[in-house]
N, C-alpha and C positions, 0 to 999 in steps of 0.2 A: 625454375625458380620464380619467374615473374608470375606465373599461374598461381603457384602456392602463395605468394605474396598477395595477390588480389583475393584469394580464398579467406586468408587470415583477417584481411582487412574487412571483408563482407561480414564473417562471423564476430569479429569484435564490435563493429558498430550495431549489427543486430541485436547482439547479446546486452551492450551497454544502452542501448536505446530502450530495450524492454525493462531493463533495472530501473531507469528512470521513469518509465511508463508505471511499472507496478509501484514504485515509490509514491508517485503522485496519487495513483488510485487509491492506495491503502492509507496514505498519509491523511487525506481528508476524513476518511473513517475513523482514524486514531485521534485527530485534533478537533473534530467538529465540536464537540460539547464544549472544550474549551474556548475555541474560537467565537462560538455563538454567544457564549457567557460574556466574553469580552466585548461583544457587540451590543451587549444589554438585554439579551433575552434570559428567561428563566423559567422553572417549573415545566409545565406542558408544552410550552413554546419551544423549548430546546429539542423536543421529540418531533413535534410536528414539523418544524422547519428543517431539523436534520433529515427527516424522511424527504420532504420537500425537494431540498437540495440534491439528495441522491438520485430522486427520480428524474430531477432535470439532468444530472449528469449523464444517467443512463438513457434518457432520450436523445440526448447529444451522441452517445456512442451508437446507439442503434442507427441513426442517420447518418453518422459518420463512418459506419462500417459499410453501408451501402456505397456512399460517396466514394470513398477511398478505395473499395474494392473494384469499382468501374474504372476510375482514374489509373489504377495499377495495370489493368489489363488493356486499357487503350494508349496511355502515355508513358507506362514503364513502372518498374518497382522502385527504382531509386526515387522518382518524383514523389512517391507516397511516403517512403521511408523517411526521407528528409524533410518533408513538407509537414507530417505529422509531428516530428521531434520538434520542430520550429514551433508549431501552434500551441502545443501542450506545454513548452517551456516557458513561452511568453504569457501563457494563461495562468501558469504557477506564480511566474513574477506578479502579475496584476492581482491575483489572489492575496498576495500579501500586503496589498495597499488597501484592500475594499475597508468601507466603514459603515456598511448596511447590508441587509439581506438581498435587495434588489441587485447590486453589484455583484454580491456573492454568487447569485443565481446566474447571472450572465456569464461570469467567468467560468463557473463549473460546468455550464453548458458547452462553452468555447473548448474548455479542458476535454470534456466528453468527446466532442469532435475529433480532437487530436489524438485523444488515447485509442480511438478505435483503429486507427491506420497503421502503426508502427508493426505490431507484433504479426499480423497477416503478411504485410510486405516484406518483412524481414525474412520470415519462415519461407516464404515463396522464392524469395531472392536466393537464400543460401541453399535450398532444396535443389534449385535449377542449377547453381554453379557446382555444387558438388558431385562426384561420382556416386552412382547409386549405392555401392558398397559401403560408403563413408556418410551417406546422408544423415543417418541416426545419430552419429558422433556431432555432427554440426548443430544440428537441431537440439539435441541434449544440452550443448554447452550455452546455447541462446536461452533456452527455457531456465535452466538451473542457475545461471548468472543472473537473469532477470528476476526470477522469483525472489531471489535473496534480497531485492530492492525493498520487500516487505519489512523485512527485519531492520534494514538500514533506516526505514522511515520510523520505526517505534524506537530506535536508539536515538536518532537524531531529533524527534519530537520531544523525547525526553530530557535533553541536554539544551534545546533551544527553545526560544518564543515560537508560537505557532506562525507568526508573520516571516521569522527568518527560517524556519523550517520550508516554508514555500519558497523563498527567494534561493535556498539552497538546491532546491529541486531544479527550479528554473535555470540556475547558474550552471548545474551539471548538464543539463539538456543543451544548453547553448555552446558549453565547452566541446560536448560531443559532437556538434556539427563540424568543429575544426578537424575532424578525423574522416570527415567525407572525402577527403584527397586521397585516391588510390582504390576506392570503390567503384567498381564497374557495373554496368547494367547486366542482366542475365542475357546470356548468349542465344538461349531458346527463344525469350521474348523477342529479341532483336531479329532472328531469323524469321520467326513467324509473322511478325509485324512487316518485314519486307516482302514476304510471299503473298500476304493475304490480310485483308482488314475484317477477317471473319470474327466479329464481336456484336453479339446481340443479345442484351441482357433478358429480354423477355423470352427470345428463342430458347435460351437455358431451361426456362419452365414449361416448356411444351413437351419436353420428354418426360414421361412418367417415371423412366428409369433413373434419370438424372435428379428428379425431385426427390424421389424415395431415398436415393443413396444420399443426398444432402441433409435430409431429415435425420436418417441414421447416423450421420456424422455429428450433428448437433447434438442428438440424444446422448450419445457417447460421453459428451463434456458436461451434460446439465449436472450429474452428480456430486462435481467438485463444487459448484456454487451452492448446492444445497448444504454441503458440509461446511463451507467457509460462510455463508450468508446468514445460515440459521444456526447449527449446532455449535460453531465456535464463537460468532459473534454474539450469541444469546448465551455463553456458556456461564456468566453469572447467575442468569435466570434458571438455567438448568440445574446448578449447583444447588441453589436455594431449594428448589422443588424436591431435590433429592435428599434434603435434609443436612447439606454440609452448612457448616457453622463459620466456615472461612470465606473471607472477602475473595472474589476472583476479580482480577484485572483484565478487563476485556482486551485491551491492547496487548497486553503481553500473552495473553491466549492467542491472538492473531500471529503474533511474532513466532510462537511456538509452531503454530499450523504451518506457516509458510517457510520456516526452518525445516520442518519435516517434509513439506511439499517439494523444496529444493533438493534435498536428498532424494526423495523418492523419484524425481526427473532424472537424476543421475543414474540411480540403480535401473530404473525402467529402460532408460535409452541404452545402458550397457547390455541390458539382458536382451533387449530386441535385436542387438548386434550379434550377441552370442547365440541366441535361438534362430536367428534370421527370419524373424517373425514379428509383426506389429500385433496382430490379433491375439496370439498366445498371450502376450504380456498384458494387453487390456483386460483379457478374462482373468488373468492371474491378480491383478490389482482390484478389479471389481469385487472378487470373492473377498479379498484383503479388506476392502472398503465395507462389506457385508459384515464382516467379524469385527472391525473397529468400532462400527456404529453401534452394533450390538452390546459391546462391552462398554461404550461410552454411556448408552442410555439406561442399561438395567444392571450393570455392576454398581454397586453402592459406593459413593465418594467418600473415602476414609479421610483424606485430608488434601489441602491445597497441592502438596507435594505431588500427587498422583494426577491431579486434573490437567495441569500445563503438559505433562508428558503425554496423556491421552489426546490433548490437542495436537501435539506433534505426531503421534501414531495417526491421528485422523488425516493431517496433512501429507504422511508419507504414502498413506493407502490411496488417496486421490492424486498422487504424484505422477500420474500417466498423462498429464496436460501435453507434455511434449510429444507423447504418441499420438495423442488426439489430434495435435496440430499437424505432425508428420502424416499421419494416416489421411487427413482431410486434404492437404496440398498433393497428395499422390494419387488422388482418386480422380482428378479431373484434367483435362487438357490445357495445354499453355494457355490458349486465347481465353479462358474462363477461370484459370487457376487463382490468380490473385483474388477475384471477387468472392469465390467461394472461402478461401483460406481467411480472407478478411472479415467477411459477414458471419461465418459460422461460429468463431468464439464469442462474438458478440452477441449473436442470438442466443447461444448457450448461458451467456452472462444474463441477457436480458429476461431469460426463462426463471430466473429468480424472482421476479415481479408476481406472475401467477402462482409460482411455487409459495411464495410467502402468504399470498391471498388464501391460499388452500390450507396452509399451516394454522393460520389465524381462525379461519372457519372450524377447522378440526378441534383447535384448543377450545372453543366455545362450546362446540357440541359435547366433547369428551370431558372437559374440565381438566386436562392434563396435558402438559407440553410434551412430555416425555411419549405419552400414546400418540400424540397427534404427529411428532416428530417419526416416529417408527412407522405410521401408516404412510406418510409422505416419501420417506426414504425407501420403503417397500415399493411403492409404485414407480419412482424413479430409477431405482437400481433395476428393477424388472425390466424396465424399458430400455435401459443401457444394455443389458444382457441381450435383449432381442436385437437391438441396433447392432452390436458388435458381431453377432453370430451371421447378420445378413451383409456384412463389410467383406469384400476380398481383400486378402492380404497382399499388401502392396510392397512389400521389402525389396523385391527383386524388380519391380516395375520400371521400365523406361520412360520417363517423364517428356520425352521430346515427341509430343503428339499434339492434335487439336481435336476439339468437339466439334460435331455436326450441329450448328444451332438453327439452321433454316427450317 
């Protein structure tokens, strides 16, 4: 009974932590225009400053992903889990008080640092605490509950002032820290830490096998951010290019996408348990992504009634994020697991920057967003299929081992 209580506590905190994590991450994308207008910006400044702040946040996430990952493998999963929640919660609250772009940028960078750590630490902790036959259920709950934070961000931002929306997010995070009682450290980490201090960040990269495996893990997750960051975020522009006369609300399209993604995470998680395979499910969802992207780009948009459900279908098709995270954490030993599980999703997110650059170059060359998106999507999905093909299925894998890093 005591063990079950500890498992429930760990899954609950990890899931709710990811909920607030996604809430904050998407809240800024949803309210950035409103908040910047309130700060006195207009016209082209809104776009340029919005991109600048998003880039600042992404830099924070990339730096934070490495820092939190190393800390998670040296000091423990719990220190990262609660430390990251505390940082992004305080940054959220501080964002509600900003009166200029400089302060906004500082707190978005700090929020990025915090946002980078929670998911990797939570997934690592839960995977190591759960028996291998039940790992998929636990990580499914974490991801599906967490991703629904995007839907909450849309509805809360539509009901409250943007400053209040930030305060709500920060308050939820601080309240979550009260649940830390009863959450215990991973026994695998504690055992490995007691026996050896075998952690060498640079030693990990001396193994070509580990590096290739790590790159494959990242490539599996990249299509998700192409779908969210380009196809869904720019849905108003895609609809206009395809001749739609209806006004598409970007925030609502994102909410539909993440709602579909939450459902996809549940289905992919349950399916992986039924098939007893992670890789088969990824292949299935990647194939569904190909179909969904084709429909989204090339089937004429008749009305706005169909555009939002299409965004939901896109979200569902990339709802293998939970499987991506589970595969990543299962591929590496206990002494390096937090590092790879924390950095891989942040590098997958960060890949959106070069993806967007390539997309804009192709738009200039072809004169068509649809054509450019089709080319970029083909490249990224082909790489994801290649990466999945080379990953070993880890459903039955025992996680209690260490990597040789010397």
